[in-house]
C-alpha positions as CSV (number, residue, x, y, z in Angstrom):
1,M,87.9,123.4,183.9
2,Q,87.2,125.9,186.7
3,Q,86.1,123.1,189.1
4,F,89.5,121.6,189.2
5,D,91.8,122.8,192.0
6,D,95.2,122.9,190.3
7,L,96.9,123.1,187.0
8,A,97.9,119.5,186.8
9,E,94.3,118.3,187.2
10,R,93.1,120.7,184.6
11,R,95.7,119.4,182.1
12,E,94.5,115.9,182.9
13,A,90.9,116.8,182.2
14,Y,91.8,118.7,179.1
15,A,93.9,115.7,177.8
16,L,90.8,113.7,178.4
17,L,88.7,116.0,176.0
18,R,91.5,116.3,173.5
19,Q,92.9,112.9,173.3
20,R,90.4,110.3,174.5
21,L,86.9,111.7,174.0
22,I,84.7,109.9,171.5
23,Y,81.8,111.8,170.1
24,I,79.2,110.2,167.9
25,S,77.5,113.0,165.8
26,P,74.1,113.0,164.3
27,P,75.2,112.0,160.8
28,E,77.2,109.1,162.2
29,M,74.4,107.7,164.2
30,Q,72.0,108.2,161.3
31,R,74.4,106.3,159.1
32,L,74.5,103.3,161.7
33,V,70.7,103.3,161.6
34,E,70.6,103.3,157.8
35,L,73.0,100.3,157.6
36,L,70.9,98.1,159.8
37,Y,68.8,96.7,156.9
38,P,71.4,96.2,154.2
39,C,74.2,95.1,156.4
40,V,72.4,93.0,159.1
41,I,68.8,92.2,158.2
42,E,69.0,91.5,154.6
43,R,72.3,89.4,155.2
44,R,70.4,87.4,157.9
45,L,67.6,86.8,155.7
46,T,69.9,85.6,152.9
47,E,71.7,83.3,155.3
48,I,68.3,81.8,156.4
49,I,67.1,81.1,152.9
50,A,70.3,79.7,151.7
51,Q,70.4,77.3,154.7
52,R,66.8,76.2,154.0
53,R,67.5,75.8,150.3
54,G,70.9,74.2,150.7
55,I,72.4,76.7,148.3
56,P,75.4,79.2,148.5
57,K,74.3,82.7,149.8
58,Y,75.1,84.3,146.5
59,M,72.6,82.1,144.7
60,V,69.6,83.5,146.7
61,R,69.1,86.5,144.4
62,V,69.5,84.4,141.2
63,D,67.4,81.3,142.2
64,K,63.8,82.1,141.4
65,H,62.4,79.9,144.1
66,A,64.9,81.1,146.8
67,W,64.2,84.7,145.8
68,T,60.4,84.1,146.3
69,D,61.2,82.6,149.7
70,F,63.4,85.6,150.6
71,L,60.6,88.1,149.8
72,R,58.2,86.1,151.8
73,L,60.5,85.9,154.8
74,R,61.3,89.5,154.5
75,R,57.6,90.4,155.0
76,R,57.4,88.0,157.9
77,T,60.1,90.2,159.7
78,L,59.1,92.3,162.5
79,I,61.3,95.2,164.0
80,L,60.8,96.6,167.5
81,G,62.5,99.5,169.2
82,L,63.9,98.9,172.7
83,S,64.0,102.6,173.4
84,V,63.5,105.9,171.7
85,G,67.2,105.6,170.7
86,A,66.2,102.9,168.3
87,R,65.2,105.8,165.9
88,I,62.5,103.7,164.3
89,D,61.5,106.8,162.3
90,I,64.9,107.0,160.4
91,L,64.8,103.1,160.0
92,R,61.4,103.4,158.4
93,H,62.5,106.1,156.0
94,S,65.5,104.3,155.0
95,T,63.6,101.2,154.0
96,V,60.8,102.7,152.1
97,G,59.8,100.4,149.3
98,V,61.7,97.4,151.0
99,L,59.8,97.1,154.4
100,S,56.2,98.0,155.2
101,N,55.3,100.4,158.0
102,E,53.2,97.6,159.5
103,Q,56.6,95.8,160.2
104,F,57.7,98.4,162.8
105,V,56.7,98.7,166.4
106,V,58.1,101.5,168.4
107,Q,58.2,99.6,171.7
108,T,58.6,96.1,172.9
109,Q,56.1,96.1,175.7
110,T,52.8,96.3,173.7
111,D,49.3,94.9,174.2
112,R,47.4,92.1,172.3
113,F,45.6,94.7,170.2
114,K,48.9,96.0,168.6
115,W,50.2,92.5,168.2
116,G,46.9,91.5,166.6
117,S,47.1,94.7,164.4
118,V,50.5,93.7,162.9
119,L,49.6,90.2,162.6
120,K,46.3,91.1,160.7
121,D,48.4,93.3,158.2
122,L,50.8,90.4,157.7
123,R,48.1,87.9,156.8
124,K,46.5,90.5,154.6
125,A,49.7,91.0,152.7
126,Q,50.2,87.1,152.4
127,S,46.5,86.1,152.0
128,D,47.4,82.8,150.7
129,D,48.3,81.7,154.3
130,P,45.7,82.5,156.9
131,N,47.9,81.3,159.5
132,A,50.9,83.5,158.6
133,A,53.1,84.7,161.5
134,F,56.5,86.4,161.9
135,E,59.5,84.2,161.6
136,L,62.2,86.7,162.3
137,V,61.8,89.4,165.1
138,V,64.5,92.2,165.3
139,L,64.9,94.2,168.6
140,V,66.8,97.5,168.0
141,D,68.5,99.8,170.4
142,D,71.0,102.7,170.2
143,F,73.8,101.6,172.7
144,S,74.8,99.0,175.2
145,G,77.6,99.4,177.7
146,T,77.4,96.5,180.1
147,G,74.3,94.9,178.7
148,S,72.7,94.7,182.1
149,S,69.7,96.7,181.1
150,F,69.1,94.3,178.4
151,L,69.5,91.1,180.4
152,R,70.8,90.5,184.0
153,Y,70.2,88.2,186.9
154,D,68.6,89.8,189.9
155,E,70.2,88.3,192.9
156,N,67.5,89.8,195.2
157,D,64.5,88.5,193.3
158,K,66.3,85.4,192.1
159,K,65.3,85.8,188.6
160,W,66.3,87.1,185.2
161,T,65.2,90.6,184.3
162,G,65.7,93.3,181.6
163,K,64.4,94.5,178.3
164,L,64.6,91.0,176.8
165,C,62.5,89.6,179.6
166,K,59.8,92.3,179.2
167,F,59.6,91.7,175.5
168,L,59.3,88.0,176.0
169,A,56.6,88.4,178.6
170,S,54.6,90.7,176.3
171,L,54.9,88.1,173.6
172,H,53.9,85.4,175.8
173,D,50.9,87.2,177.1
174,A,49.7,87.8,173.5
175,V,50.0,84.0,172.7
176,E,48.1,83.2,175.8
177,Q,45.3,85.4,174.5
178,S,45.2,83.6,171.2
179,V,47.4,86.1,169.2
180,S,50.0,83.9,167.6
181,V,52.5,86.6,166.7
182,V,55.4,84.3,165.9
183,S,55.7,81.0,164.1
184,P,57.1,77.8,165.4
185,G,60.9,77.9,165.2
186,W,61.1,81.8,164.9
187,E,64.3,83.5,165.4
188,L,65.2,86.5,167.6
189,C,67.8,88.9,166.4
190,V,69.1,91.8,168.7
191,H,70.9,94.7,167.2
192,H,72.6,97.7,168.8
193,Y,73.8,100.6,166.6
194,L,76.7,100.9,169.1
195,G,78.0,98.8,171.9
196,T,81.2,98.0,173.8
197,E,83.2,94.9,173.3
198,R,82.2,94.0,176.8
199,A,78.5,94.0,176.0
200,A,79.0,92.0,172.9
201,R,80.8,89.4,174.9
202,D,78.6,89.5,178.1
203,I,75.0,89.7,176.6
204,P,75.1,86.4,174.7
205,A,76.8,84.6,177.6
206,R,74.1,85.8,179.9
207,E,71.4,84.6,177.5
208,Q,73.2,81.2,177.3
209,A,73.2,81.0,181.1
210,A,69.6,81.9,181.3
211,L,68.5,79.2,178.7
212,A,70.7,76.7,180.4
213,S,69.0,77.3,183.7
214,G,65.6,76.8,182.3
215,S,64.4,80.2,183.3
216,N,60.8,81.1,182.9
217,E,61.8,84.7,182.1
218,V,63.9,83.7,179.1
219,R,61.7,81.3,177.1
220,L,63.4,80.9,173.7
221,E,63.5,77.9,171.3
222,R,67.0,78.8,170.2
223,A,69.8,81.3,171.0
224,S,69.4,84.8,169.6
225,H,71.5,86.3,167.0
226,Y,73.4,89.3,168.3
227,T,74.9,92.1,166.0
228,F,76.5,95.6,166.5
229,G,76.7,98.4,164.0
230,A,80.0,99.3,165.6
231,K,81.9,98.5,168.8
232,V,83.9,100.5,171.3
233,A,87.2,98.8,171.8
234,Q,88.1,97.9,175.3
235,E,91.6,99.6,175.0
236,V,89.9,103.0,174.8
237,C,88.2,102.5,178.2
238,I,89.6,104.0,181.3
239,S,90.6,101.4,183.9
240,S,91.7,101.6,187.5
241,S,94.0,98.8,186.8
242,N,96.0,100.5,184.1
243,P,98.9,102.5,185.5
244,N,98.8,104.8,182.5
245,H,95.2,106.0,183.6
246,A,96.1,106.6,187.3
247,S,95.9,110.4,187.2
248,L,92.6,110.4,185.3
249,V,91.2,107.7,187.7
250,A,92.3,109.9,190.6
251,L,90.3,112.7,189.1
252,T,87.2,110.6,188.9
253,Q,87.6,109.7,192.6
254,N,88.5,113.3,193.9
255,Y,85.8,115.2,192.0
256,Y,82.8,113.0,192.9
257,N,79.4,113.4,194.7
258,P,77.9,110.1,196.0
259,K,74.5,111.6,195.6
260,I,74.5,110.7,191.9
261,E,74.3,107.1,193.0
262,T,70.8,105.5,192.9
263,D,69.1,102.2,193.4
264,H,69.1,101.8,189.6
265,T,72.9,102.4,189.3
266,K,73.6,99.8,192.0
267,V,72.5,97.0,189.7
268,G,75.5,97.6,187.6
269,G,77.6,95.8,190.2
270,V,79.8,98.8,191.2
271,K,78.6,101.4,193.7
272,H,81.0,104.3,192.9
273,L,80.2,105.8,189.6
274,G,83.4,107.7,189.0
275,L,84.2,105.4,186.1
276,G,80.5,105.2,185.1
277,Y,77.8,102.6,185.5
278,G,79.3,99.2,185.8
279,A,82.9,100.9,185.8
280,C,82.7,100.8,182.1
281,G,85.2,103.9,182.1
282,L,84.0,105.1,178.7
283,P,84.9,108.5,177.3
284,L,82.0,108.4,175.1
285,I,79.4,110.9,174.2
286,L,76.4,110.3,172.0
287,H,74.9,113.4,170.3
288,H,71.5,112.8,171.8
289,N,72.6,111.8,175.2
290,T,75.5,110.8,177.4
291,P,75.6,107.1,178.5
292,N,75.9,106.7,182.3
293,N,78.6,104.1,181.4
294,S,80.9,107.1,180.7
295,L,83.1,108.7,183.2
296,A,80.7,110.7,185.7
297,L,83.1,113.9,185.2
298,L,81.4,114.1,181.7
299,W,77.8,113.8,182.6
300,A,77.1,114.0,186.3
301,E,75.3,117.0,187.7
302,E,74.9,117.6,191.4
303,P,75.3,120.7,193.6
304,A,77.7,121.0,196.5
305,G,76.3,120.2,199.9
306,Q,76.9,119.0,203.3
307,D,76.1,115.6,204.7
308,A,76.3,115.0,208.4
309,T,77.9,111.7,208.1
310,S,80.6,112.6,205.4
311,P,83.0,115.3,204.3
312,P,81.6,118.2,202.2
313,L,80.0,117.0,199.0
314,R,81.6,118.4,195.8
315,E,79.7,120.1,193.1
316,M,79.6,118.1,189.8
317,R,79.3,120.1,186.6
318,P,78.5,118.3,183.4
319,L,80.2,119.0,180.3
320,F,77.7,116.9,178.4
321,R,74.5,116.9,180.5
322,R,72.8,113.5,180.7
323,R,69.1,113.1,180.3
324,Q,68.3,110.8,183.0
325,R,65.8,107.9,182.4
326,H,65.4,107.1,186.0
327,T,64.8,110.1,188.4
328,I,64.0,110.3,192.1
């Protein structure tokens, strides 16, 4: 609070912490991880088998042939982490006896040897089919604010980019080297433990646009299946267009150092990071890190200084220091 000049500003900052701040604790995040299999993956497997068999979903467990198909499809499911936040370790532990360790890959950009290894383990487990391949691939990450790091169109390079494109490129490279990781008609599922309503709306729309354009970077036979463990409602976000947020928005403008801006933050579409990357305006803290989509007052760290072309630069003191993925 000492960085703010007057009492009214300190009260506004204190109100942000007391009334608006959302903190996701370790037990809460762990619970979101543990719910992935029973609430998302198992349900999707059930939906697929029910559709294939032409039966109601509740019949899958009681129909002998449908249950056999379910178990077979479950083993043909591959789970990959989009970042360390995917907590593949917790996910593995929570599915012991249900999924095999060989069904988890800690990163999406892997080489043909790793692809070949998981494929070899699958064919060993289902030895009756020498051409067995994965039918369901699940990409997992902890959080999405704007969804631009997952998929966005790069106006400079005139192509689609992001984590999805990197995964598909890695998969395509494996196939070109005769490692047929996925079967024809395979399905991609993307799950974020936590995300904004904005991301839940924009990511599928971007993928649809990429597929409609015939993009070489997004080569999918069908649209992906997107899910979120929990969503941050739009009404909790701080907006410059909301008159009730005017004092807080002014605080993010007045106590700001432009040196926190980088080439990586510019792709969010908003240069000024007072309201966070992409102007998401989130009052959100994750226990293991602070998203840069949150208000910069919460996470930005920059010493005071002087720039010859601008007024003196303010010091920014983080309350919840952010571990930067991109550094200079």
